[in-house]
N, C-alpha and C positions, 0 to 999 in steps of 0.2 A: 504493500500500500504506500509506504514511504517513497519507494522508487517511482511509482505512478505520480504521486503528488510532486515529487522533485522534477520529473520530466515535464509535467504540466506547467510548473513554475518557470522552468527554462524556456519552454515554448512561448509562454506569455511574454517573458522578457524579450525574447527574440522578435516576436511579432510586434511588440510595442516599439522596439528599436527601429525595425524596418519601416513601420508606419510613420514614425517621427521623421525619418530621413527623407520622406517623400515631399514634405513641405520645403519650399525654397524661398525663405522669407525676406531676403535682402540681397544686396550685391554679392554674387557668388555663393548664395545659400547661407547656411549657418556659419557664422564667424568667418566669412569670406573663404571657407575651405575649398569651395568648388567641387565637392564630392557628394554624390548621392547614390550609394550602393544599395543593393537589396532587390533590384528588378533587372530583368534582361532589357538591354537597350539596343537600338538599331545600329547596324554597321553601314548599310548602303541605303541610299534614297536618291531621289531626283526631284528637286523643287520645281524645275521647269516642266517636267513631264508628269508631275504629281504621283510619283512612285513612292510608296510608303509615307505619303502625306495624308494624315488623318483630317486635317482642316487647314484652311488658309483664310485669314481675316484681314481685310484692308484697314489700315489705320492712317488717317490723314495727317499731314504735317511732317515735321522732321524731328527725330529724337534718336540719341544713342543710348538712352537709358535701357537697362535690361528688364525683361519681364520678371515678376516675382509671383510666387504661387503659395496659396494656402488652401488645403483641402481641395475643393473642386473649382476654385476661382483663380484666375490669372489677372494680375493688375499691371497696367502699363501707363505711361504718361507720354504726352506729345506737345509740341508747340506748332500751331498752325498759323502761317504767315498770310497776310493779305496780298503779298507779292504773287504775281501770276505763276511763276515757276521757281520757287525757292529751291536752293540746292546746297549741298556740301561737296567738297572735293576730297574723296576718300583717300587718295594716295598723296596728298599734298605734303611736302616736307619743308615748307617755308614758314614765315611768320605773318602772313597776310591776314587782314581782318575783313569780315563781312559786316556791312553797316547795319542792315536790318532796321532801317529807319521807317518802318511801317507798322501798323497795328498787328499784334499777334494774339492768338487765343491759346491759353495753356489749359489742357484737359487731362483728366484722369479717366481711364477706361477699365471696366471690369468685364472679363470674358469667362464663359463657361469652359472649363478645361477639357471636357470630353468632346465638345462640338465646335468650339471657337466662337459661338454665338455671343454677341455683345449683350450683357445683362443690364449694364447701365453705363452712362457716361456723364461726367460733370465738368462744367467750366469753372476752373479755379480763378482765372484772372484774364482780363483783356486789356491791351494797351500796347504802346510802343516800348520795346525792351529798354530797361534802364542801363544795360551794359551791352557792349558789342560782343562778338564771338570770333573765334578763329574760323577761317574758311573751311577747315576740316571738321569743325564742331557743329553743334546745334544750340538752340535756346532751351533744350530740355535734355541735359546730359546725366543728371543724377538719378540713379536707380531708386525707386520707392522702397519702402519697408513695411512689413505687416506682421502682426502677431496673431492673426485670426480674429481679432476684435477691432483693431484700428488699422487704417492704411495711411501712411505718412508719405507725402510727396513734397520734395524740395525743388521748387521751380527757379532756382538761382536767385537773382536779384528781385524776382517777383514774389518771393516769400515762401514760407513753410506752411503746408496745409495738412490737416488731419481729418479724415472721414471715418465713419464706421463702415463695416463691410457691406452695408446696404446702400452706401452712397450719400449718407447725410453728413454735411460739413459740420464738424464739431468745434474746430477753432483754427485760427491762422495767426502767423507771426511774421512781421516785417523784420528781416534780418539785416536790412540795409543793402547797399550796393556791393555785391560780391563780384569783384572784377580781377581775378588773377590773370596775369599775363607774363610777358618777358620780365624777368625779375628786376632788372635795373632800368626799365622803361615804363613809368606809370601811365603812359598813354596807350600801352599795349593791353588789350582786354580780350582774353581768349575764351572766356566763358567758364562759369563754375561747373565742377563735375564731381566733387566729393559727395558721397551718398550718405543719407541718414542711417543710423543704426538704432534699434530698439533694445534696451536692456531693462528688464523688470518694468518699473513704472515710468521709465524715462525714454525720451527720444534725444539722441546725442548727434550734434552736427559739428563738423570741422570746417572752418571757413578761413583759409589763409589767402589773403589777397593784397592788393596795393593799399587800399584805404583802411582795411581792418584785417586783423589776424587774431582769431580767437577760436576756442572750442567751448561749447555750451551744451547744457542739458535742460530740457523742458519737460514738465509734467505731461505724461502721455494723455491723461484724461482731460486736463484743463488748459494746457498750453502755457501755464505759468512758468517763467524761468526759474529753475532750481539752483543752478550755478553757472558761472561763466568765468573763463580764465583767458586773459590776454596772453598771446603766445610770442609776440615779437618776431614772427617768422617771415621769411620771404615767401613768395607765392608758391602754392602747391595745390594738387588736385587729389590727394590721397584720401581714401576712406579709412577711418579708424577701425580697429578690431578689438573685440572684447575677449579676454582670456580668463577663464575661470580655473584657477590653479588649486592646488591642494591646501595652501595656506592663505591665499588672498586672490582677489579678482583684479585684473589690470585692464585699463583701456589704453591700447597702444596706438600712438599716432606717429606716422611717418612725417618728416619735415625736412626742409633743405638745410636748416642750421642744426637741428637736433632731432633725433628719434627720442620720444618720451613715453613714459608710462604714467598713467594717472589712476587715481581711485575713481571709478565711474560714478559712484554715488555722491561724491563731494567735489570732484575736480582737483583734489590735492595732487600735486606732482610727486611721484614716487622715485623716479629715476630719469636720467637723460644721458644721451650719448651724442657727441658732436659728429656731425657729418660734413663739417668743413664747407659750409655754404654750397652744398650741392644743388644745382639748379634743376627745376622742373621735376619735382617728385610727384609721381602719379600712382604708384603701386601700393596696394593695401598690405600691411604687415600680415604674416602668416604664423600660425602656432601649431605645432605637432611635436610629439615625442618630448614634451615639456621643454621645447626650444622655441625661440622667437626668431623668425626669418624676416630680414628687412633688405629690400633691394630698390633699385631705381635711380634715376637722375640723368642729367645731361653733362657731358656727352654720353651717348650710349656706351655700354661696356664698363661702367664704373664698378666699384667694389661691392660685394655682397657680404652681409654680416649675419651671423647666427649667434644669438645670445642665450645664455642660461637664464632661467627665471629667478625671481627673488632679489633683483638688484635694488640697491638703495643709493640715492644721491647721484653724483656725476661719475659715470663709469667711462668717460672718454679716455682714449689712449693718450698717455703723456708723451712728450717728445722723446723719440728713441724707442718707445715701446711698440712691439708688433702684436702683442696680445695682452690680456689680463684675465683675471679669474672668472669674468662674466662672458667672455667670448669663447663659444664652443668651437667654432671654426669660421674662417673667412676666406673669401676668394678676392684677390686684388683686382680682378676684372671679370667680365662676363655677365654683368647685370643687364637685363633688357631695359628698354627705354619706356615703353608704354604698357604692355600686357603684364598683369600680376602673375607671378609663377604659381605653381601648384605642388602640393605634397600629397602623394598618393601611395599609401603603404610605406615602404622603407625608402622611397625615391622622391627626390626633389627635381622638378622639371622647370626649365625656363624656356620661353619662346620669345625670341627677339623680334623686333619689328620687321626685320628683313627675312624672317622665316627660319633662322637658325634655332633648332631645337636641341637642348642639352639636357642630359640626365645625370644626376649626382646621387651618391649615397647621402641620404638626408642627415644621418648622424655624424658622418665623418667629413663630408665635403669631397670625397673622391669622385672625380668625373668619370662617368661610365661610357658615355658616347656623346657625339656631337654630329648632327646631321642637318641637312637643309631641306625645308619644304619650299616648293616653287611659287611662293607668293609673299605678300606682306601682310602684317597683322596689327590691329589695334585692340581687338577683343582679347580677353584672357582665356586660357584653357580651362576646361572643366573635365570631370572624370566620373565614370561609372562602369560597373560590370567589366572591370579589367581593361578599360579602354580610355584613351585621352581623346578629347574632341577640341579641335581648333578651327575657328571660322575666320575667313580671310577677307581682306579689302577687295579682292578680285571676285568675291562671290562664291567661293568654294568652301566646303566643310571637310576637313581632313580628320580621319580616324586613325589613331596610332595605338598599337598594342602597348599596354603598360608593362614595364619591366626593365631589366638592365640592358636589353638589346633592342635596337630600333627595328620596328616592323610597321610599315605603312599598310593599313588594311583597306582603306578606301579613300577616294576623292569624290565628293558629292556636290554637284552643281546646284546653285540656288538662283542664279540669274541676276542677282543684284548684290551690291556691296554689303558685306556683313561687318558692322562696326560694333554691335552690341554683344556682350558676353551671353551665351545661352543659359537657360535654366533647364533643370532636369527634374521630372516628377513622375513617379509611377511608371518608369520605363519610357516615358515620352521626353523627347528633346523639344524645347520650346525656343524657337529661333526668331530673331527679328531682323528683317532686311529693311531697305529704305522705305518700302511701301506696305509690307505685310508682317503679321505675326503668324508663324507656322507651328502646327503640332505635328511632330515627326515620330512615327512609331512603327515597329515591325508589323507587317501584314495589314497595314492600314489601307482601306479602300480609298480611292481618290475622291474625296468629298471637298470640293472647293467652294468657299463662300465667294460670292461676287458682290461688287458694289451695287 
């Protein structure tokens, strides 16, 4: 009898764990991990010919924000311009600005995960954007966040909006003009992109720009500011990550001057590490194996650092030091510029903007392989079912077998540039192209929604 009860208990825990993993509540899922194991996920599909496409739903406007998922609902945001043919330049490598000096409409959409049907849409704001954007960006770059009760959407300089899952607006906050750009040129405005995170009863935002640089927490239910910390940072676009450790919880924020750990409930700074004024920080910190992985910066290929948890105070390297007690390992070069890396099992993978995919031993830093995919990338890799998924600026989705050896399993065409990081839920990949949200699943009949 005890064996039966024990088996039932284990099965219940396993089922609960799998069920939990199928929600994808924020940028790159839970704690930015990018991983959703527990279901079989597709290898091959064709977005152009609707092979293994369960649904395709048109979404107006432009947005690089990723989809988020809770239960049977998918949430996305967009910014719709009054301009006749608004565009972004997917493969731009310059510093040009799009003016966007016309009225825009910022919207939140809720879709049914099984069918792609739009359940509701809400207009958050209308007006001329308060800040410009990079020609490669949009006016809606920040991925929303949800906990199954609330949906939080950060529309850049147009404010922070929180709805219930039925679409009722609960509160909004004006965060001011969020205008990160070229770090030493205050006239350069490339568009806010850091995404909100929900932790317990708080929604936390990181806003590092020319005119203001802060990290703040708001009460999820009321919108009241709980704490705010001025950061004195140069411009960045990184989303913070919450790490719940054995002895304490840390909010880890990447930045150009410092990588920092905060108490997420109070905003108290716990530790910092100098990154020597590294320009253009975009990647979210990662946590696995009780280690903190921090990458990113301009020029591409900068150093990558892996920290042990539990640091206190300033743990920056002193002159002449190559390591200290809190650095588990580091690589003097190899960091990608835009895509956040991923840790899947015992391996740490980086995908550079130019398609160079590298695999490392996550605990030691030993590089296991380096191969090149024939495209360029802005979206970050995600993983499930023993596979890595990477979507490209050329409109192809690459599937690579996870492990210490490189094996390309498939190249899947989508027909439009793919700038947003995919979501994964219940074996379905949810992809965003310039014009559509797709539900991709094995054996899916071609059921295409039309305008």
